[in-house]
C-alpha positions, 0 to 999 in steps of 0.5 A: 772569486767565484769561478763564474766571475772568474771565467768573465773576467779572463775572457774580458782580457783574452778580448782585450788582447785579441782586439788589440785594444785597450781602456782608457788609461786609468789614474793608476794602474798596475803592470805584470809581465810573465816570461813563459816557456810558449807564450810572453803576456804583459797584462795591465790592471787599475788599482781595483784589478780590473783589466785595462790592457795586455799584449800576448806574443809566441815565444820559446826563448825560456826553458824550464824557468830559464831563459835561453835566449836573453837578447830574444827575450828582452827584445819580446819584452820591449815589442809588447811594452811598446804595443800596450804603451801606445794604446795606452798613450802613457809609459809604463816604468814598474811590474812584478814578474813571475817564476815557476816555484823551486829554480834556484836564484841565479835563474831568477835574477835573469829573469828579472834582468830580462824585465829590467833590461826592456825598460821595467822596475822589478818591483816583486817577483812572485811564484807562477801558481800563487800568482794565478791563486790571487786570481782565483780567490782561493784559500784552501786547496791546491793550484797547477800551473801547467807550463811549457817545460813543467808543472808547478803546484802551490798549496795553500791552507787558510788563504796561506801557502804553505808548500810548494813544487815544481816538476818537469812535465808540462806543454814542451812534452806534449809536442814532443811526443806529437812530433815523434808521432808523426814524424814532424818539427818540433814547432809544427807540432806546437803548431798543431797543438796549439790550434786546437783543430786535431784536439780529437786526433791528438789528445789521445796521443798526449793523454799519457803526459797529462796523467803523469802531470795528474800523478806529479800533482798527486805526491806534491798534495799527498800528506796534506789536505786538499779537497780540490784542484786548480788548474791553468796554464796553455798546455791545460787547454785540451777539453777533457785534460782537467777530467783525467786529472779527476781520474788519477787524482780522485778529487774534484779539479777546476779549469778557468776559462782561458786558463793559460791568462790566469798566471799573467794577470795574478802576476799584475794583481800581485805587484802591489806597487801602483803607478801614478 
């Protein structure tokens, strides 16, 4: 999918979330549940992967791919599930979910348990950068998913994922830097970071974190023929994020519109399970 079409698609899905509305329920659809470090998102698409409905909620129940508040995570997924069911007028019964690449199998099981405890049958578990690659429609290059706690990398060749890696450093580390600089709580730092209203003031503070992320990616792709990087994830939302990535990597870096939503959509795309 061309990046312009990707951006149009993402904007369409973002409008569904912000409006709290849904398209008419199709005869069959697919569902994805993304348990992110900073946000939990449920996505519904039709058989052709066109967006139907979505819901998102800020959360701090997952850290670095590990569920640290099981009950809290289940309750958030239940709320979002109920919200979308009310919009569509039907039940959501099956869903795919995703994990950062490289986490332990036990942590994968806990994530699956959360989604199941919220009332879903889990059909597939994808790794997050690979889910993002589905939406971006790329066969070559690398997808970098900058999450709350980690930076995940998937390297693709001839349409196949040939290597994955996940390293600590993400949006959480940005918020810690902001909190330390202003002497404020982590939660207040998160609010300032997310609002975007102080971006010009905040970004110079977190630029070293961005450069560290880029260095992680540079090390991960060493030895591979990667000519382009696609970056997604909420922590990549700063306007100059991709520019600083390019300075470190020395190759083009593409960031789609609404980078937070790419992986959640990809999870639904990759569910492989159509509910009818």
